[in-house]
Structures are given as structure tokens and as C-alpha cells.
C-alpha positions, 0 to 999 in steps of 0.5 A: 772926239768932241765930248761934253764935260758931263760925258767925260766925266761919265766915261772917267766914272767907269774906271775912277770912283768919286773925286768929282771935283777932280773929274770936272776940272779935267773935263772942263779943261779938256773941253775948253781945248775943242772950244779953242780949236773952233776959234779963229787963228787970232783968238786961239793964239791968246788962249792958253790951257788952264793948268791944274794942280791935284792935291791928295794922298797916293792911291786916290786917282790922281794919275788915273784921272790924267791917264784915262783923260788922255786915253779917251781923247787919244792925246799924246800923254807922258807921266814924269816924277819932279824928283827926277829933274835937277837944277841946271848944272847938277847931275840928272835929267834936265826939265826939257826932257819931259817935252821930248818925251812927249814928242817921242810919245806923239810921233809913236802914236801917229806912227801906230795909227799909219801902221794900222791903215797900211797894215793889210798891204804890209802883210801882203808884202811880208808874206810874199817874201816868206812864201818865196823863201818857204818855196825855195826851201820846199820846192823839191817836195812839190812833185808834180804840183804846179808852182802857182798851185804849190805857192798858193798852198804855201801861202794858205798854210802860212796864214793858218799858222803852219809854219809859225815855228819853221826856222827860215834864213831871211834878210833883215835890217840890221839895226845899230844899237844906240850909244848912251851918253850922259848920266844914267844914259839920258841921251841916246844917238845912233849913226843913223840919227847923225847921218840920217839917210846918207848912209844906207841901211845895212842888211843881215841874213838872220835865222828866225822862225816864220812868226818872228820873221813876219813881225819883222817884215811887216814892220819893214814894209809898213815903214816904207809905206808911211810918209815919215816926214808927215808922221813926224810933223803930225806928231809935233803938231799934236804934241803942241796942241793936244799934249798932256804932261802929268807931273807927279810928286811936285810936292817933293820939290816944294821947299817948306820954309826956304831954309836953304841947303837942299831947299836951293836945288829944289827951288832951282828945279821949280824955276827950271819947270817955270818957263816949260809950263809958261810957254816956251820952245824946246828944241827936239830931234823933230824939230822946234816944239812950243809948250805954250798950249800943252796941258800941264797937270801936277800932282802931289800928296802935300803931306810935309809941304803945301802948294803955297810953298811952291814958288808964287810964279809956279802956283800962278801957272796952275790957277786950277787947284783941286783936293782929292779926298781919302777914300772911304769904306763905301769908296772901296765898295764901289771900287770892288764892284763898279769899275770895268777893270775892278780888282774882284774881276781881275782876280776871277779872270787870273784864277779862272785859267786854272779852273777856279770859279771866283765869287764874292758875296756882298758881305765879303766885299763890305768887310774887305772894304771896311778893313781897307779903310780901317788899314788906311786910317790907322797906318800910312794912307795908300788909297786904293792900293791897299786893296791889292795887299788885302786881296793877296793875303786874302786869296793867297791859299787859293792862288797857291793851290790852284793849277794842274789838273784840278776840276772845274771848282766853284769858290765863294768868298763870303764874310766868314771866309774873309774873317778867317783868312785875315784874322791876324790883320783884324787882330792887329787892327784891333790892337792899334785902336789902343795904342797912341 
């Protein structure tokens, strides 16, 4: 998808409010990938991504910007927390596992795309097997009906869902459970991964519902129809050329002042991350993977430490630094009304299931936004996540009493309703103004 930076920002605006600088930075980084792909191989080898580091409080859109960006261009994406990793020699996850996770996500993405291509053929092959089992089960009831017509009737009923809850016995591949090795089960192996295709896959008779059997058989038939080696090769290529790794909480491994003690381990993690970001080759179960052209986006609140507290070599590998701002009342109003997945629309859809038609007036949204901004300003700033707290308290009575056989009911949330149902929160905020 060859979107211009302006088009990328326009797409991100549908889901993320404000933070224009961060959106522009990721949009340019993404466009530069397309520009690089149009160059000669010699030129491409010389151009590496300009990694980005985002600074800002939690809940202002750092992760969402990176996640939506990846979805927009269907790029392999993973989010990792820097605090999960430990220096080599200590118990914990090694930093190379983030690359292995990215490749795993990339191969899965390619496989899903291939499954979609062969889905019709796979479904027909699965239907053929299930129809045979159902015919053998019901053949005594066919009477004088010709076999081909009876099978056709079974197939039509199968597609209509008539047999979804019918239990049948069918041969399915018996997948061995993986063995977990390492602290916290960080490494999984199976006999299949050790011996490859040398060992034939075992099959086992299982009694399952037809709907479940269809899912199993479609997956099996899809596996037969796709070229596994080609999928793995394309997965590795996409991870190397289009992959995005989002490293969250990088401020937690920034050693402020470097006074020794635990800071030594933090600096060790930074030094372990450095070659991954600089560009190296990591061994994965799909082969060797180069990290030179993976786009890394790091993020952190940096309340206690600063970006400058990271080791200079790591700072140098994140040349683009953007600061995301705390959300204002106007931002909260826009978050409640503009995005396609706005929280007000989510609650309206949820309560609509229980015959509640939920509506919010403009003054109610303004009050909710004002309250959310005030709470963030006077207590911990958790960004847009504050809205979930406020909305849950606001709609608690409606959510609790909804359901059952109540008739369709229209409920209007106005400013008065907000003040009445959040009176304790409002009073608490008024008191806090006078506390030093």
C-alpha cells in the first residue's frame, strides 16, 4: 500500500486524537520504506530505517500509533516490554527473542493470507469428508432415495448448519503437546520440530461436533494446499524488510546517574538490545534473520529518567525523538466523539444488546471530558485510559439493571445525569484543589 505521509496521518486520525508530531514521524518513516524499495539493490543496502523514540505519559497513544500503523500497511508487528529482558547470564528472556517473535508473527500473517486464497478448496475437501461420515451414519434412513441425491441433501443441510451440533467420530491429526524449556517456559519444542517430516503425523479418532470437525478439517486441508517452505521464506522476508518492533517501557531500563547496583543490569539490557537495533543476524527456527531493516519504535513515560540517561550508543540508534503531550479537555471531547471506535459508541453497542438505546448529549460529553482531564491533572496521568474509569462509574447502574425481558428503552445521558452519578468523584476533585 503506497500511501503518502499525508494519507497515513489521515488514516491514523480516524483512531488517534492529537499527537500530530508523532503521527508525522511514523508516517515519514513508513513512506521512506516505500521509497527505499524503489531504489537499486546497491542503494537499498546503504539505507537503514530511522528508528523513533516516543516520550509521553501512559494512555496518550504511543502504542496505538505503532499498532495502527502496522495494520494500515499489513506489516508484521509485535509489542514487547523492555522490562521483560535481562542481561545475558541472568534468568529471564534474552533480547533476541523479540526478533523470533516478530518472525513468528510474520509467518503466521503470510499463512493466514494463503489460507484465505485456498479457503474455498479446503472447505469443499472438508465437506466431502464430513458428508461421507454423515452418509455412513444416516444411510439406513435414506429409503428409496438415490445415493447421489441423498448425499446432495446432506451437503445442503450441512451448509445450512443443520448438523452443527451433531456429534460424529472422525480421524484428526494428533498434535503432540510442546515441551516447555527454560525459565517461565520461554522455549517450546515438539518432536515434530526436532525430526521435521521424518516422522509421519499420527492420527486419532475423536468424537466432536460437526461444526468443530469442519474447523479442524479445513485447517488440515489448507495446510496441504499451501507451500509451507514458500510461506516461511516470505514470512522471513517480510519480517526483515517490513517488520516493526515496538519496545515499550524503555525508560525503565534507563539507569539514571549510573550509581551501580540494579543499574548495572539495566545498562546490560541496553547493551544487549544495541546490536539488535544496529543490525545483526539472529538464528530462528525459520532460518537466519537480519535485523538491519526492521523499524524499531521505542516508547516510555520518562517520569524519573530521561532519554539522555540511555547509553549514548542506543540513543544514536533512535535519531527521531518525539514527545507526546498530555491530553486536554478538548482532546477528551474528540476521543469521545470522533474515532470510529469511540468509547461512547462501544458502550452504546454493548447496551444495545440488552435493548438499551444509549445517547449522549453534547453537554454530557463536555462534562465527562472536563472531569477526566481534571482527575489526570490532580492524580496519576493515565491519559485516555481515564475515560474507562469514568464511564464505568457513570454507567454502572444502567449496566447492572439492563438485561432480561425489559422492552426497548431510550436512555439519554445529559450533564445533569453525569453530575448526579459522579457526584462523589466531583466532590473528591473539589477537595483536592485545596490539598498541597
